[in-house]
BAKOLPA-847633 format. One record per residue (C-alpha): y, x, z. Coordinates in steps of 0.2 Angstrom, whole numbers, padded with zeros to 4 digits, always signed. Each point is the difference from the previous one (the first is absolute). Layout:
BEGIN
YXZ/...
***
This chain:
BEGIN
+0443+0366+0644/+0005+0018-0003/-0001+0010-0016/-0017+0005-0007/-0006+0014-0011/-0001-0005-0018/-0003+0017-0009/+0001+0019-0001/+0011+0009-0013/-0003+0018-0007/+0003+0009-0016/+0001+0017-0008/-0018+0005+0006/-0002+0012-0015/-0019+0003+0000/-0001+0017-0008/-0010+0016-0001/+0014+0011+0008/+0001+0018-0005/+0005+0007+0017/-0007-0002+0018/-0015-0010-0008/-0014+0013+0000/-0012-0012+0008/+0008-0015-0007/+0009-0002+0017/+0016-0007-0008/-0009-0012-0011/-0010-0005+0015/+0017-0004+0009/+0003-0014-0013/-0018-0007+0002/+0003+0000+0019/+0016-0010-0002/-0008-0013-0012/-0014-0002+0013/+0012-0002+0014/+0010-0013-0008/-0015-0009-0007/-0007-0002+0018/+0017-0007+0006/+0000-0012-0014/-0017-0006+0003/+0001-0001+0018/+0016-0010+0000/-0004-0010-0016/+0016+0004-0009/+0003+0008-0017/+0007+0016-0005/+0015+0001-0012/+0001+0016-0010/+0017+0006-0008/-0007+0011-0013/-0007+0018-0004/-0018-0002+0007/-0003+0016-0011/+0010+0016-0002/-0002+0003-0018/-0014-0003-0013/-0001+0019-0001/-0003+0001+0019/-0016-0011-0002/-0013+0013-0003/-0018-0004-0001/-0002+0005+0019/+0014-0011+0005/-0006-0015-0010/-0017+0002+0007/+0007+0001+0018/+0010-0016-0003/-0015-0009-0008/-0011+0005+0015/+0013-0006+0012/+0002-0017-0009/-0019-0003+0001/+0001+0001+0019/+0017-0009+0001/-0006-0015-0010/-0015-0002+0012/+0009+0005+0016/+0016-0010-0002/-0004-0015-0010/+0015-0010+0008/+0013+0013-0007/+0011-0006-0014/+0013+0011-0007/+0014-0007-0011/+0010+0013-0009/+0010+0007-0015/+0000+0015-0012/+0011+0015+0005/+0006+0013-0012/-0014+0011+0004/-0013-0013-0004/+0006-0002-0017/-0003+0010-0016/+0003-0005-0018/+0000-0019+0004/-0015+0001+0010/-0001-0003+0019/-0013+0008+0012/+0005-0013+0013/-0004-0014-0012/-0016+0008-0005/-0005+0001+0019/+0004-0018+0002/-0012-0004-0014/-0014+0011+0007/+0001-0007+0018/+0007-0018-0002/-0006-0005+0017/+0011+0012+0009/+0014+0005-0012/+0012-0013-0008/+0013+0005-0013/+0017-0009+0001/+0009+0010-0013/+0013-0013-0006/-0010-0013+0009/-0001-0010+0016/-0012-0005+0013/+0003-0015+0011/-0005-0001+0018/+0002-0015+0012/+0018+0004+0006/+0007+0013-0013/-0003+0008-0017/-0001+0018-0004/+0007+0006-0017/-0003+0017-0008/+0011+0010-0013/-0008+0016-0005/+0009+0016-0003/+0012-0001-0015/+0007+0015-0008/+0019+0002+0005/-0001-0017+0007/+0004-0008-0017/-0001-0019+0002/-0004+0001+0019/+0015-0010+0006/-0004-0014-0013/-0018+0000+0006/+0006-0001+0018/+0012-0014-0004/-0013-0011-0008/-0012+0002+0015/+0014-0004+0012/+0003-0017-0008/-0018-0006+0004/-0002-0011+0016/-0008+0005+0016/+0000+0015+0011/-0003+0016-0009/-0005+0018+0003/+0004+0012-0015/-0010+0016-0004/+0010+0013-0010/-0003+0018-0005/+0017+0008-0002/+0013+0010+0010/+0014-0010+0009/+0017+0004+0005/+0000+0004+0019/-0018+0007+0000/+0001+0019-0001/-0014+0011-0005/-0009+0010+0014/+0012+0015-0002/+0014-0012+0004/+0007+0000-0018/+0008-0017-0004/-0007-0006-0016/+0010-0009-0014/-0012-0013-0008/+0004-0004-0018/+0005-0018-0005/+0000-0007+0018/+0015-0006+0009/+0005+0007+0016/+0002-0017+0009/-0019-0002+0003/+0004-0014+0013/+0007-0011-0015/-0014+0005-0011/-0014-0005+0012/+0008-0014+0010/-0013-0013-0006/-0015+0011+0007/-0006-0001+0017/-0007+0018-0002/+0002+0014-0013/-0013+0014+0001/+0003+0015-0011/-0011+0015-0004/+0004+0016-0009/+0010+0010+0013/-0011+0008+0013/+0011-0002+0015/+0000-0016+0010/+0017-0008+0001/+0006-0017+0005/+0014-0002-0012/+0005-0017+0006/-0008-0013+0011/-0011-0007-0014/+0000+0015-0012/-0012+0014+0004/-0006+0016-0008/-0018+0001+0006/-0002+0018-0002/-0017+0010-0001/-0013-0001+0013/-0002+0019+0002/+0009+0016-0005/-0004+0005-0017/+0013+0013-0005/+0009+0014+0010/+0016-0011-0001/-0008-0013+0011/-0002+0012+0014/+0014-0008+0011/-0006-0018-0003/-0010-0012+0010/-0013-0008-0011/-0009-0016+0002/-0001-0019-0005/+0008-0017+0004/-0006-0015+0009/+0008-0016-0006/+0002-0015+0010/+0002-0019-0003/+0019+0001+0003/+0000+0014-0014/+0005+0013+0013/-0009+0017-0001/-0006+0014+0011/-0003+0018-0006/-0016+0007+0006/-0003+0019+0000/-0016+0006-0007/-0007+0016+0007/-0003+0013-0014/+0004+0018-0003/+0017+0006-0003/+0008+0014-0009/+0006+0013+0012/+0006+0018-0001/-0002+0016+0010/+0007+0017-0003/-0008+0015-0009/-0009+0011+0013/-0001-0013+0013/-0015-0012+0005/+0001-0019-0002/-0007-0014+0011/-0018-0004-0003/+0003-0018-0006/-0006-0010-0015/+0017+0001-0008/+0004+0009-0017/+0008+0016+0006/+0011+0010-0012/+0006+0018+0003/+0018+0004-0001/+0001+0017-0008/+0012+0013+0007/+0015+0002-0013/-0002+0015-0010/+0015+0012-0002/+0007+0005-0017/-0003+0018-0005/+0014+0011+0004/+0013+0000-0013/-0006-0016-0009/+0014-0011+0007/+0012+0008-0012/-0011-0005-0015/+0003-0018+0002/+0016-0005-0010/+0008-0017-0003/+0000+0004-0019/-0019+0003+0000/-0012-0011-0010/-0006-0013+0013/-0018+0002-0005/+0001+0019+0001/+0008-0002+0017/-0013-0012+0006/-0014+0011-0006/+0008+0016+0008/+0002-0009+0017/-0018-0006-0001/-0006+0018-0003/+0010+0007+0014/-0006-0013+0013/-0018+0000-0006/+0000-0018-0007/-0014-0002-0013/-0001-0019-0001/+0005-0005-0018/+0005-0017+0007/+0012+0007+0013/+0007+0012-0013/+0003-0015-0012/+0008-0010+0014/+0012+0014+0004/+0005+0002-0018/+0004-0018-0001/+0010+0001+0016/+0010+0015-0007/+0003-0009-0016/+0007-0015+0008/+0014+0011+0008/+0007+0001-0018/+0002-0019-0002/
***
């Protein structure tokens, strides 16, 4: 008998009232479309969904409008997908001052959502364990070791960066309080599914950064997004999810007529004649940044502050 489908894995859904490209709630609707898609797959194939954290973006991102959209969706989902069960953990974006929006969602919809923060759910042939986000990973290795000693086949859900799983821009992350030898750390698990980093990466055969289901930030623009199918031999298959991408076009040109999030690349502005000589290595860094911003037409306080921080680092 061949391998069979035993579940789906997703994470970093980030339900949110996005501030850009969301005039008609189109970006928030992408999240609803994804949830509907995965719930249909779960119900049709009679297998659960495993969620690796960050169902929500931030508590501040849950405006009255967004919460109403989520409640309206859930009213339909509970009736339309009664066979769907989602087992998951809290990510850092779900947590605030000791409270978990994920755990609260599980209490509100217990027939569909099951919280396994520091808990376990046993299936016929394996068990799934969950460890929620822990700041700076303090005590995470000890928690993993305790679960590793338990009998039976085990899948572990985590919400943390891992060595060997770069972020969408390709930057290699340096997780705190985690060893580099992940194979030794997770040797007693059939499968480890991690959330937190939005780029899908198969770190090792049994260690996977699940990634996000759709592009949520400009830095995601080069990434393929989707979810995982999980099989009875604990192998996985990455499934792309069709959704809008962040794409660029040059100022003064036209872009394709697609559903993507198109961003204009401004033509570089030339410095005023004679201003080049005004920039000196001895100049105060903040003064230099503000003068550069004025010369080039940068008005965003956030960008100016970032430039000041970068220039200050050159003194270190």
